[in-house]
PDB file with SEQRES, HELIX, SHEET and CRYST1 records, atoms N, CA, C and O in Angstrom:
SEQRES   1 A   80  MET ARG HIS MET MET LEU ILE ARG VAL ASP PRO THR ASN          
SEQRES   2 A   80  ALA PRO GLU PRO ASP GLU ALA LEU ILE GLU GLN VAL ASN          
SEQRES   3 A   80  LYS VAL ILE GLU GLU MET THR LYS ALA GLY VAL LEU LEU          
SEQRES   4 A   80  ASP THR ALA GLY LEU HIS SER ILE THR GLU ALA THR LYS          
SEQRES   5 A   80  ILE ALA GLN SER GLY GLY LYS GLN THR VAL LEU ASP GLY          
SEQRES   6 A   80  PRO PHE THR ASP THR SER ALA LEU LEU GLU ARG ILE HIS          
SEQRES   7 A   80  PRO ARG                                                      
HELIX    1 AA1 GLU A   19  ALA A   35  1                                  17    
HELIX    2 AA2 ILE A   47  GLU A   49  5                                   3    
HELIX    3 AA3 THR A   70  ILE A   77  1                                   8    
SHEET    1 AA1 2 THR A  51  SER A  56  0                                        
SHEET    2 AA1 2 LYS A  59  ASP A  64 -1                                        
CRYST1    1.000    1.000    1.000  90.00  90.00  90.00 P 1           1          
ATOM      1  N   MET A   1       8.714  -4.046 -15.322  1.00  0.00           N  
ATOM      2  CA  MET A   1       8.218  -3.054 -14.414  1.00  0.00           C  
ATOM      3  C   MET A   1       7.243  -3.723 -13.448  1.00  0.00           C  
ATOM      4  O   MET A   1       6.442  -4.570 -13.844  1.00  0.00           O  
ATOM      5  N   ARG A   2       7.321  -3.336 -12.192  1.00  0.00           N  
ATOM      6  CA  ARG A   2       6.430  -3.877 -11.170  1.00  0.00           C  
ATOM      7  C   ARG A   2       5.593  -2.753 -10.585  1.00  0.00           C  
ATOM      8  O   ARG A   2       6.035  -1.607 -10.506  1.00  0.00           O  
ATOM      9  N   HIS A   3       4.387  -3.094 -10.178  1.00  0.00           N  
ATOM     10  CA  HIS A   3       3.491  -2.122  -9.570  1.00  0.00           C  
ATOM     11  C   HIS A   3       2.941  -2.693  -8.279  1.00  0.00           C  
ATOM     12  O   HIS A   3       2.784  -3.906  -8.140  1.00  0.00           O  
ATOM     13  N   MET A   4       2.651  -1.816  -7.341  1.00  0.00           N  
ATOM     14  CA  MET A   4       2.028  -2.237  -6.099  1.00  0.00           C  
ATOM     15  C   MET A   4       0.668  -1.547  -6.012  1.00  0.00           C  
ATOM     16  O   MET A   4       0.551  -0.346  -6.258  1.00  0.00           O  
ATOM     17  N   MET A   5      -0.337  -2.308  -5.666  1.00  0.00           N  
ATOM     18  CA  MET A   5      -1.668  -1.747  -5.503  1.00  0.00           C  
ATOM     19  C   MET A   5      -1.963  -1.640  -4.015  1.00  0.00           C  
ATOM     20  O   MET A   5      -1.907  -2.630  -3.284  1.00  0.00           O  
ATOM     21  N   LEU A   6      -2.278  -0.425  -3.576  1.00  0.00           N  
ATOM     22  CA  LEU A   6      -2.659  -0.194  -2.196  1.00  0.00           C  
ATOM     23  C   LEU A   6      -4.097   0.297  -2.173  1.00  0.00           C  
ATOM     24  O   LEU A   6      -4.502   1.108  -3.005  1.00  0.00           O  
ATOM     25  N   ILE A   7      -4.843  -0.191  -1.236  1.00  0.00           N  
ATOM     26  CA  ILE A   7      -6.211   0.265  -1.058  1.00  0.00           C  
ATOM     27  C   ILE A   7      -6.283   0.918   0.306  1.00  0.00           C  
ATOM     28  O   ILE A   7      -6.129   0.261   1.336  1.00  0.00           O  
ATOM     29  N   ARG A   8      -6.518   2.209   0.300  1.00  0.00           N  
ATOM     30  CA  ARG A   8      -6.553   2.961   1.546  1.00  0.00           C  
ATOM     31  C   ARG A   8      -7.997   3.018   2.030  1.00  0.00           C  
ATOM     32  O   ARG A   8      -8.876   3.539   1.344  1.00  0.00           O  
ATOM     33  N   VAL A   9      -8.223   2.477   3.212  1.00  0.00           N  
ATOM     34  CA  VAL A   9      -9.549   2.447   3.807  1.00  0.00           C  
ATOM     35  C   VAL A   9      -9.490   3.232   5.108  1.00  0.00           C  
ATOM     36  O   VAL A   9      -8.612   2.999   5.938  1.00  0.00           O  
ATOM     37  N   ASP A  10     -10.413   4.153   5.284  1.00  0.00           N  
ATOM     38  CA  ASP A  10     -10.491   4.929   6.520  1.00  0.00           C  
ATOM     39  C   ASP A  10     -11.199   4.075   7.574  1.00  0.00           C  
ATOM     40  O   ASP A  10     -12.407   3.863   7.476  1.00  0.00           O  
ATOM     41  N   PRO A  11     -10.469   3.580   8.583  1.00  0.00           N  
ATOM     42  CA  PRO A  11     -11.072   2.685   9.568  1.00  0.00           C  
ATOM     43  C   PRO A  11     -12.177   3.340  10.397  1.00  0.00           C  
ATOM     44  O   PRO A  11     -12.995   2.634  10.987  1.00  0.00           O  
ATOM     45  N   THR A  12     -12.217   4.670  10.454  1.00  0.00           N  
ATOM     46  CA  THR A  12     -13.280   5.330  11.214  1.00  0.00           C  
ATOM     47  C   THR A  12     -14.600   5.319  10.452  1.00  0.00           C  
ATOM     48  O   THR A  12     -15.671   5.380  11.055  1.00  0.00           O  
ATOM     49  N   ASN A  13     -14.520   5.241   9.126  1.00  0.00           N  
ATOM     50  CA  ASN A  13     -15.738   5.239   8.317  1.00  0.00           C  
ATOM     51  C   ASN A  13     -16.107   3.853   7.812  1.00  0.00           C  
ATOM     52  O   ASN A  13     -17.288   3.527   7.688  1.00  0.00           O  
ATOM     53  N   ALA A  14     -15.117   3.051   7.526  1.00  0.00           N  
ATOM     54  CA  ALA A  14     -15.384   1.719   6.966  1.00  0.00           C  
ATOM     55  C   ALA A  14     -14.352   0.741   7.496  1.00  0.00           C  
ATOM     56  O   ALA A  14     -13.339   0.497   6.840  1.00  0.00           O  
ATOM     57  N   PRO A  15     -14.595   0.173   8.686  1.00  0.00           N  
ATOM     58  CA  PRO A  15     -13.607  -0.738   9.270  1.00  0.00           C  
ATOM     59  C   PRO A  15     -13.328  -1.957   8.400  1.00  0.00           C  
ATOM     60  O   PRO A  15     -12.238  -2.524   8.472  1.00  0.00           O  
ATOM     61  N   GLU A  16     -14.276  -2.365   7.593  1.00  0.00           N  
ATOM     62  CA  GLU A  16     -14.087  -3.488   6.682  1.00  0.00           C  
ATOM     63  C   GLU A  16     -14.427  -3.010   5.275  1.00  0.00           C  
ATOM     64  O   GLU A  16     -15.391  -2.265   5.100  1.00  0.00           O  
ATOM     65  N   PRO A  17     -13.658  -3.421   4.269  1.00  0.00           N  
ATOM     66  CA  PRO A  17     -14.004  -3.046   2.893  1.00  0.00           C  
ATOM     67  C   PRO A  17     -15.377  -3.597   2.527  1.00  0.00           C  
ATOM     68  O   PRO A  17     -15.757  -4.680   2.972  1.00  0.00           O  
ATOM     69  N   ASP A  18     -16.111  -2.854   1.723  1.00  0.00           N  
ATOM     70  CA  ASP A  18     -17.437  -3.339   1.346  1.00  0.00           C  
ATOM     71  C   ASP A  18     -17.317  -4.459   0.308  1.00  0.00           C  
ATOM     72  O   ASP A  18     -16.265  -4.651  -0.300  1.00  0.00           O  
ATOM     73  N   GLU A  19     -18.405  -5.185   0.122  1.00  0.00           N  
ATOM     74  CA  GLU A  19     -18.418  -6.349  -0.775  1.00  0.00           C  
ATOM     75  C   GLU A  19     -18.055  -5.986  -2.206  1.00  0.00           C  
ATOM     76  O   GLU A  19     -17.371  -6.754  -2.882  1.00  0.00           O  
ATOM     77  N   ALA A  20     -18.504  -4.822  -2.679  1.00  0.00           N  
ATOM     78  CA  ALA A  20     -18.213  -4.409  -4.052  1.00  0.00           C  
ATOM     79  C   ALA A  20     -16.704  -4.251  -4.262  1.00  0.00           C  
ATOM     80  O   ALA A  20     -16.173  -4.672  -5.289  1.00  0.00           O  
ATOM     81  N   LEU A  21     -16.020  -3.648  -3.294  1.00  0.00           N  
ATOM     82  CA  LEU A  21     -14.570  -3.481  -3.392  1.00  0.00           C  
ATOM     83  C   LEU A  21     -13.874  -4.829  -3.375  1.00  0.00           C  
ATOM     84  O   LEU A  21     -12.955  -5.064  -4.159  1.00  0.00           O  
ATOM     85  N   ILE A  22     -14.301  -5.708  -2.496  1.00  0.00           N  
ATOM     86  CA  ILE A  22     -13.703  -7.046  -2.408  1.00  0.00           C  
ATOM     87  C   ILE A  22     -13.874  -7.786  -3.735  1.00  0.00           C  
ATOM     88  O   ILE A  22     -12.940  -8.432  -4.211  1.00  0.00           O  
ATOM     89  N   GLU A  23     -15.056  -7.694  -4.330  1.00  0.00           N  
ATOM     90  CA  GLU A  23     -15.304  -8.346  -5.624  1.00  0.00           C  
ATOM     91  C   GLU A  23     -14.395  -7.788  -6.712  1.00  0.00           C  
ATOM     92  O   GLU A  23     -13.844  -8.548  -7.509  1.00  0.00           O  
ATOM     93  N   GLN A  24     -14.232  -6.468  -6.753  1.00  0.00           N  
ATOM     94  CA  GLN A  24     -13.376  -5.839  -7.759  1.00  0.00           C  
ATOM     95  C   GLN A  24     -11.921  -6.270  -7.594  1.00  0.00           C  
ATOM     96  O   GLN A  24     -11.249  -6.591  -8.575  1.00  0.00           O  
ATOM     97  N   VAL A  25     -11.438  -6.277  -6.357  1.00  0.00           N  
ATOM     98  CA  VAL A  25     -10.057  -6.679  -6.096  1.00  0.00           C  
ATOM     99  C   VAL A  25      -9.861  -8.144  -6.476  1.00  0.00           C  
ATOM    100  O   VAL A  25      -8.861  -8.493  -7.103  1.00  0.00           O  
ATOM    101  N   ASN A  26     -10.796  -8.992  -6.106  1.00  0.00           N  
ATOM    102  CA  ASN A  26     -10.686 -10.414  -6.460  1.00  0.00           C  
ATOM    103  C   ASN A  26     -10.683 -10.621  -7.972  1.00  0.00           C  
ATOM    104  O   ASN A  26      -9.986 -11.502  -8.476  1.00  0.00           O  
ATOM    105  N   LYS A  27     -11.455  -9.820  -8.692  1.00  0.00           N  
ATOM    106  CA  LYS A  27     -11.480  -9.920 -10.156  1.00  0.00           C  
ATOM    107  C   LYS A  27     -10.121  -9.547 -10.750  1.00  0.00           C  
ATOM    108  O   LYS A  27      -9.621 -10.223 -11.649  1.00  0.00           O  
ATOM    109  N   VAL A  28      -9.533  -8.473 -10.242  1.00  0.00           N  
ATOM    110  CA  VAL A  28      -8.206  -8.056 -10.718  1.00  0.00           C  
ATOM    111  C   VAL A  28      -7.175  -9.139 -10.409  1.00  0.00           C  
ATOM    112  O   VAL A  28      -6.342  -9.457 -11.258  1.00  0.00           O  
ATOM    113  N   ILE A  29      -7.223  -9.703  -9.212  1.00  0.00           N  
ATOM    114  CA  ILE A  29      -6.288 -10.768  -8.831  1.00  0.00           C  
ATOM    115  C   ILE A  29      -6.448 -11.966  -9.763  1.00  0.00           C  
ATOM    116  O   ILE A  29      -5.460 -12.536 -10.226  1.00  0.00           O  
ATOM    117  N   GLU A  30      -7.689 -12.343 -10.034  1.00  0.00           N  
ATOM    118  CA  GLU A  30      -7.946 -13.484 -10.927  1.00  0.00           C  
ATOM    119  C   GLU A  30      -7.425 -13.221 -12.343  1.00  0.00           C  
ATOM    120  O   GLU A  30      -6.800 -14.092 -12.947  1.00  0.00           O  
ATOM    121  N   GLU A  31      -7.683 -12.026 -12.868  1.00  0.00           N  
ATOM    122  CA  GLU A  31      -7.215 -11.675 -14.210  1.00  0.00           C  
ATOM    123  C   GLU A  31      -5.694 -11.666 -14.291  1.00  0.00           C  
ATOM    124  O   GLU A  31      -5.117 -12.165 -15.257  1.00  0.00           O  
ATOM    125  N   MET A  32      -5.049 -11.102 -13.280  1.00  0.00           N  
ATOM    126  CA  MET A  32      -3.588 -11.038 -13.274  1.00  0.00           C  
ATOM    127  C   MET A  32      -2.975 -12.421 -13.118  1.00  0.00           C  
ATOM    128  O   MET A  32      -1.932 -12.712 -13.704  1.00  0.00           O  
ATOM    129  N   THR A  33      -3.624 -13.281 -12.323  1.00  0.00           N  
ATOM    130  CA  THR A  33      -3.144 -14.656 -12.153  1.00  0.00           C  
ATOM    131  C   THR A  33      -3.234 -15.408 -13.472  1.00  0.00           C  
ATOM    132  O   THR A  33      -2.285 -16.084 -13.870  1.00  0.00           O  
ATOM    133  N   LYS A  34      -4.380 -15.292 -14.157  1.00  0.00           N  
ATOM    134  CA  LYS A  34      -4.557 -15.961 -15.453  1.00  0.00           C  
ATOM    135  C   LYS A  34      -3.549 -15.466 -16.479  1.00  0.00           C  
ATOM    136  O   LYS A  34      -3.086 -16.236 -17.321  1.00  0.00           O  
ATOM    137  N   ALA A  35      -3.205 -14.172 -16.412  1.00  0.00           N  
ATOM    138  CA  ALA A  35      -2.243 -13.596 -17.347  1.00  0.00           C  
ATOM    139  C   ALA A  35      -0.803 -13.958 -16.987  1.00  0.00           C  
ATOM    140  O   ALA A  35       0.118 -13.722 -17.769  1.00  0.00           O  
ATOM    141  N   GLY A  36      -0.616 -14.528 -15.805  1.00  0.00           N  
ATOM    142  CA  GLY A  36       0.731 -14.928 -15.378  1.00  0.00           C  
ATOM    143  C   GLY A  36       1.613 -13.781 -14.944  1.00  0.00           C  
ATOM    144  O   GLY A  36       2.838 -13.901 -14.967  1.00  0.00           O  
ATOM    145  N   VAL A  37       1.011 -12.667 -14.547  1.00  0.00           N  
ATOM    146  CA  VAL A  37       1.809 -11.503 -14.168  1.00  0.00           C  
ATOM    147  C   VAL A  37       1.747 -11.169 -12.675  1.00  0.00           C  
ATOM    148  O   VAL A  37       2.466 -10.286 -12.208  1.00  0.00           O  
ATOM    149  N   LEU A  38       0.906 -11.860 -11.938  1.00  0.00           N  
ATOM    150  CA  LEU A  38       0.782 -11.583 -10.507  1.00  0.00           C  
ATOM    151  C   LEU A  38       1.943 -12.231  -9.761  1.00  0.00           C  
ATOM    152  O   LEU A  38       2.173 -13.434  -9.881  1.00  0.00           O  
ATOM    153  N   LEU A  39       2.670 -11.428  -8.992  1.00  0.00           N  
ATOM    154  CA  LEU A  39       3.822 -11.940  -8.258  1.00  0.00           C  
ATOM    155  C   LEU A  39       3.482 -12.339  -6.829  1.00  0.00           C  
ATOM    156  O   LEU A  39       3.998 -13.335  -6.324  1.00  0.00           O  
ATOM    157  N   ASP A  40       2.618 -11.571  -6.175  1.00  0.00           N  
ATOM    158  CA  ASP A  40       2.379 -11.820  -4.761  1.00  0.00           C  
ATOM    159  C   ASP A  40       1.116 -11.089  -4.311  1.00  0.00           C  
ATOM    160  O   ASP A  40       0.778 -10.035  -4.851  1.00  0.00           O  
ATOM    161  N   THR A  41       0.431 -11.640  -3.337  1.00  0.00           N  
ATOM    162  CA  THR A  41      -0.721 -10.959  -2.743  1.00  0.00           C  
ATOM    163  C   THR A  41      -0.565 -10.842  -1.231  1.00  0.00           C  
ATOM    164  O   THR A  41      -1.541 -10.618  -0.516  1.00  0.00           O  
ATOM    165  N   ALA A  42       0.652 -10.992  -0.754  1.00  0.00           N  
ATOM    166  CA  ALA A  42       0.897 -10.907   0.688  1.00  0.00           C  
ATOM    167  C   ALA A  42       0.666  -9.489   1.192  1.00  0.00           C  
ATOM    168  O   ALA A  42       0.827  -8.520   0.450  1.00  0.00           O  
ATOM    169  N   GLY A  43       0.295  -9.381   2.433  1.00  0.00           N  
ATOM    170  CA  GLY A  43       0.121  -8.077   3.049  1.00  0.00           C  
ATOM    171  C   GLY A  43       1.461  -7.434   3.368  1.00  0.00           C  
ATOM    172  O   GLY A  43       2.513  -8.065   3.264  1.00  0.00           O  
ATOM    173  N   LEU A  44       1.403  -6.194   3.749  1.00  0.00           N  
ATOM    174  CA  LEU A  44       2.618  -5.474   4.118  1.00  0.00           C  
ATOM    175  C   LEU A  44       2.984  -5.775   5.565  1.00  0.00           C  
ATOM    176  O   LEU A  44       2.153  -6.232   6.349  1.00  0.00           O  
ATOM    177  N   HIS A  45       4.233  -5.511   5.905  1.00  0.00           N  
ATOM    178  CA  HIS A  45       4.672  -5.655   7.292  1.00  0.00           C  
ATOM    179  C   HIS A  45       4.009  -4.584   8.145  1.00  0.00           C  
ATOM    180  O   HIS A  45       3.420  -3.634   7.629  1.00  0.00           O  
ATOM    181  N   SER A  46       4.112  -4.750   9.418  1.00  0.00           N  
ATOM    182  CA  SER A  46       3.571  -3.790  10.372  1.00  0.00           C  
ATOM    183  C   SER A  46       4.171  -2.411  10.130  1.00  0.00           C  
ATOM    184  O   SER A  46       5.320  -2.287   9.704  1.00  0.00           O  
ATOM    185  N   ILE A  47       3.386  -1.385  10.405  1.00  0.00           N  
ATOM    186  CA  ILE A  47       3.830  -0.009  10.236  1.00  0.00           C  
ATOM    187  C   ILE A  47       5.055   0.292  11.110  1.00  0.00           C  
ATOM    188  O   ILE A  47       5.816   1.213  10.814  1.00  0.00           O  
ATOM    189  N   THR A  48       5.246  -0.483  12.186  1.00  0.00           N  
ATOM    190  CA  THR A  48       6.406  -0.267  13.057  1.00  0.00           C  
ATOM    191  C   THR A  48       7.710  -0.638  12.373  1.00  0.00           C  
ATOM    192  O   THR A  48       8.783  -0.255  12.840  1.00  0.00           O  
ATOM    193  N   GLU A  49       7.633  -1.376  11.275  1.00  0.00           N  
ATOM    194  CA  GLU A  49       8.830  -1.769  10.535  1.00  0.00           C  
ATOM    195  C   GLU A  49       9.039  -0.924   9.281  1.00  0.00           C  
ATOM    196  O   GLU A  49       9.898  -1.240   8.458  1.00  0.00           O  
ATOM    197  N   ALA A  50       8.256   0.151   9.129  1.00  0.00           N  
ATOM    198  CA  ALA A  50       8.269   0.934   7.898  1.00  0.00           C  
ATOM    199  C   ALA A  50       9.528   1.777   7.737  1.00  0.00           C  
ATOM    200  O   ALA A  50      10.096   2.270   8.712  1.00  0.00           O  
ATOM    201  N   THR A  51       9.948   1.930   6.495  1.00  0.00           N  
ATOM    202  CA  THR A  51      11.044   2.819   6.123  1.00  0.00           C  
ATOM    203  C   THR A  51      10.660   3.501   4.825  1.00  0.00           C  
ATOM    204  O   THR A  51      10.176   2.849   3.900  1.00  0.00           O  
ATOM    205  N   LYS A  52      10.868   4.794   4.749  1.00  0.00           N  
ATOM    206  CA  LYS A  52      10.617   5.529   3.520  1.00  0.00           C  
ATOM    207  C   LYS A  52      11.961   5.984   2.974  1.00  0.00           C  
ATOM    208  O   LYS A  52      12.771   6.561   3.700  1.00  0.00           O  
ATOM    209  N   ILE A  53      12.194   5.725   1.700  1.00  0.00           N  
ATOM    210  CA  ILE A  53      13.411   6.178   1.041  1.00  0.00           C  
ATOM    211  C   ILE A  53      12.992   7.138  -0.059  1.00  0.00           C  
ATOM    212  O   ILE A  53      12.207   6.780  -0.937  1.00  0.00           O  
ATOM    213  N   ALA A  54      13.514   8.356  -0.011  1.00  0.00           N  
ATOM    214  CA  ALA A  54      13.186   9.372  -1.009  1.00  0.00           C  
ATOM    215  C   ALA A  54      14.467   9.880  -1.647  1.00  0.00           C  
ATOM    216  O   ALA A  54      15.520   9.924  -1.012  1.00  0.00           O  
ATOM    217  N   GLN A  55      14.360  10.263  -2.915  1.00  0.00           N  
ATOM    218  CA  GLN A  55      15.512  10.793  -3.619  1.00  0.00           C  
ATOM    219  C   GLN A  55      15.104  12.093  -4.287  1.00  0.00           C  
ATOM    220  O   GLN A  55      14.110  12.144  -5.013  1.00  0.00           O  
ATOM    221  N   SER A  56      15.875  13.142  -4.040  1.00  0.00           N  
ATOM    222  CA  SER A  56      15.574  14.440  -4.615  1.00  0.00           C  
ATOM    223  C   SER A  56      16.878  15.200  -4.805  1.00  0.00           C  
ATOM    224  O   SER A  56      17.693  15.289  -3.888  1.00  0.00           O  
ATOM    225  N   GLY A  57      17.067  15.741  -5.985  1.00  0.00           N  
ATOM    226  CA  GLY A  57      18.280  16.509  -6.255  1.00  0.00           C  
ATOM    227  C   GLY A  57      19.549  15.712  -6.065  1.00  0.00           C  
ATOM    228  O   GLY A  57      20.571  16.259  -5.652  1.00  0.00           O  
ATOM    229  N   GLY A  58      19.497  14.412  -6.365  1.00  0.00           N  
ATOM    230  CA  GLY A  58      20.665  13.555  -6.223  1.00  0.00           C  
ATOM    231  C   GLY A  58      20.981  13.181  -4.783  1.00  0.00           C  
ATOM    232  O   GLY A  58      22.001  12.542  -4.525  1.00  0.00           O  
ATOM    233  N   LYS A  59      20.141  13.559  -3.860  1.00  0.00           N  
ATOM    234  CA  LYS A  59      20.353  13.272  -2.443  1.00  0.00           C  
ATOM    235  C   LYS A  59      19.298  12.281  -1.969  1.00  0.00           C  
ATOM    236  O   LYS A  59      18.114  12.434  -2.266  1.00  0.00           O  
ATOM    237  N   GLN A  60      19.733  11.270  -1.235  1.00  0.00           N  
ATOM    238  CA  GLN A  60      18.835  10.236  -0.731  1.00  0.00           C  
ATOM    239  C   GLN A  60      18.537  10.470   0.744  1.00  0.00           C  
ATOM    240  O   GLN A  60      19.439  10.761   1.530  1.00  0.00           O  
ATOM    241  N   THR A  61      17.268  10.341   1.113  1.00  0.00           N  
ATOM    242  CA  THR A  61      16.835  10.499   2.496  1.00  0.00           C  
ATOM    243  C   THR A  61      16.138   9.225   2.932  1.00  0.00           C  
ATOM    244  O   THR A  61      15.293   8.696   2.209  1.00  0.00           O  
ATOM    245  N   VAL A  62      16.489   8.729   4.116  1.00  0.00           N  
ATOM    246  CA  VAL A  62      15.852   7.537   4.667  1.00  0.00           C  
ATOM    247  C   VAL A  62      15.118   7.951   5.928  1.00  0.00           C  
ATOM    248  O   VAL A  62      15.700   8.547   6.834  1.00  0.00           O  
ATOM    249  N   LEU A  63      13.830   7.628   5.975  1.00  0.00           N  
ATOM    250  CA  LEU A  63      13.005   7.951   7.125  1.00  0.00           C  
ATOM    251  C   LEU A  63      12.487   6.645   7.703  1.00  0.00           C  
ATOM    252  O   LEU A  63      11.713   5.937   7.057  1.00  0.00           O  
ATOM    253  N   ASP A  64      12.914   6.325   8.920  1.00  0.00           N  
ATOM    254  CA  ASP A  64      12.500   5.092   9.570  1.00  0.00           C  
ATOM    255  C   ASP A  64      11.258   5.310  10.415  1.00  0.00           C  
ATOM    256  O   ASP A  64      11.037   6.394  10.956  1.00  0.00           O  
ATOM    257  N   GLY A  65      10.432   4.237  10.524  1.00  0.00           N  
ATOM    258  CA  GLY A  65       9.262   4.243  11.410  1.00  0.00           C  
ATOM    259  C   GLY A  65       9.752   4.069  12.834  1.00  0.00           C  
ATOM    260  O   GLY A  65      10.959   4.182  13.047  1.00  0.00           O  
ATOM    261  N   PRO A  66       8.939   3.810  13.799  1.00  0.00           N  
ATOM    262  CA  PRO A  66       7.519   3.529  13.590  1.00  0.00           C  
ATOM    263  C   PRO A  66       6.722   4.802  13.377  1.00  0.00           C  
ATOM    264  O   PRO A  66       7.081   5.873  13.867  1.00  0.00           O  
ATOM    265  N   PHE A  67       5.643   4.663  12.643  1.00  0.00           N  
ATOM    266  CA  PHE A  67       4.703   5.740  12.418  1.00  0.00           C  
ATOM    267  C   PHE A  67       3.462   5.415  13.237  1.00  0.00           C  
ATOM    268  O   PHE A  67       3.221   4.253  13.564  1.00  0.00           O  
ATOM    269  N   THR A  68       2.690   6.410  13.565  1.00  0.00           N  
ATOM    270  CA  THR A  68       1.533   6.176  14.422  1.00  0.00           C  
ATOM    271  C   THR A  68       0.508   5.274  13.764  1.00  0.00           C  
ATOM    272  O   THR A  68      -0.136   4.472  14.440  1.00  0.00           O  
ATOM    273  N   ASP A  69       0.347   5.391  12.467  1.00  0.00           N  
ATOM    274  CA  ASP A  69      -0.574   4.524  11.737  1.00  0.00           C  
ATOM    275  C   ASP A  69      -0.267   4.630  10.249  1.00  0.00           C  
ATOM    276  O   ASP A  69       0.583   5.420   9.839  1.00  0.00           O  
ATOM    277  N   THR A  70      -0.943   3.853   9.464  1.00  0.00           N  
ATOM    278  CA  THR A  70      -0.694   3.839   8.027  1.00  0.00           C  
ATOM    279  C   THR A  70      -0.919   5.209   7.412  1.00  0.00           C  
ATOM    280  O   THR A  70      -0.157   5.624   6.539  1.00  0.00           O  
ATOM    281  N   SER A  71      -1.944   5.913   7.849  1.00  0.00           N  
ATOM    282  CA  SER A  71      -2.217   7.223   7.258  1.00  0.00           C  
ATOM    283  C   SER A  71      -1.078   8.202   7.527  1.00  0.00           C  
ATOM    284  O   SER A  71      -0.810   9.066   6.692  1.00  0.00           O  
ATOM    285  N   ALA A  72      -0.399   8.089   8.674  1.00  0.00           N  
ATOM    286  CA  ALA A  72       0.743   8.954   8.960  1.00  0.00           C  
ATOM    287  C   ALA A  72       1.887   8.659   7.998  1.00  0.00           C  
ATOM    288  O   ALA A  72       2.557   9.577   7.526  1.00  0.00           O  
ATOM    289  N   LEU A  73       2.113   7.380   7.706  1.00  0.00           N  
ATOM    290  CA  LEU A  73       3.155   7.013   6.758  1.00  0.00           C  
ATOM    291  C   LEU A  73       2.801   7.508   5.366  1.00  0.00           C  
ATOM    292  O   LEU A  73       3.635   8.097   4.679  1.00  0.00           O  
ATOM    293  N   LEU A  74       1.564   7.270   4.951  1.00  0.00           N  
ATOM    294  CA  LEU A  74       1.147   7.709   3.619  1.00  0.00           C  
ATOM    295  C   LEU A  74       1.204   9.226   3.498  1.00  0.00           C  
ATOM    296  O   LEU A  74       1.544   9.746   2.435  1.00  0.00           O  
ATOM    297  N   GLU A  75       0.881   9.934   4.558  1.00  0.00           N  
ATOM    298  CA  GLU A  75       0.947  11.394   4.541  1.00  0.00           C  
ATOM    299  C   GLU A  75       2.390  11.866   4.343  1.00  0.00           C  
ATOM    300  O   GLU A  75       2.632  12.841   3.631  1.00  0.00           O  
ATOM    301  N   ARG A  76       3.344  11.179   4.971  1.00  0.00           N  
ATOM    302  CA  ARG A  76       4.751  11.556   4.811  1.00  0.00           C  
ATOM    303  C   ARG A  76       5.233  11.233   3.395  1.00  0.00           C  
ATOM    304  O   ARG A  76       6.036  11.973   2.828  1.00  0.00           O  
ATOM    305  N   ILE A  77       4.748  10.138   2.832  1.00  0.00           N  
ATOM    306  CA  ILE A  77       5.168   9.740   1.491  1.00  0.00           C  
ATOM    307  C   ILE A  77       4.489  10.615   0.441  1.00  0.00           C  
ATOM    308  O   ILE A  77       5.124  11.059  -0.515  1.00  0.00           O  
ATOM    309  N   HIS A  78       3.206  10.856   0.626  1.00  0.00           N  
ATOM    310  CA  HIS A  78       2.434  11.584  -0.379  1.00  0.00           C  
ATOM    311  C   HIS A  78       1.524  12.593   0.314  1.00  0.00           C  
ATOM    312  O   HIS A  78       0.344  12.314   0.529  1.00  0.00           O  
ATOM    313  N   PRO A  79       2.067  13.777   0.668  1.00  0.00           N  
ATOM    314  CA  PRO A  79       1.242  14.782   1.358  1.00  0.00           C  
ATOM    315  C   PRO A  79       0.063  15.207   0.492  1.00  0.00           C  
ATOM    316  O   PRO A  79       0.160  15.262  -0.734  1.00  0.00           O  
ATOM    317  N   ARG A  80      -1.027  15.498   1.139  1.00  0.00           N  
ATOM    318  CA  ARG A  80      -2.236  15.943   0.418  1.00  0.00           C  
ATOM    319  C   ARG A  80      -2.114  17.373  -0.020  1.00  0.00           C  
ATOM    320  O   ARG A  80      -3.033  17.910  -0.637  1.00  0.00           O  
TER     321      ARG A  80                                                      
END                                                                             
């Protein structure tokens, strides 16, 4: 099983992650690396290349970007 960790930062309130968050993320990366389970730490592609694939009731839906920003994509994937 694979998992993806996303950290959503509101650029209007915190354009850069604070030091505490950076330290926590680095600790998790270090622990996962030592455990031999970390596959990649690369960033995601631009939001203009985004595609959402959803499956419901045996029917598959593909929604292509571009989206206006990451929050628009996340809102479509996981509405509040």
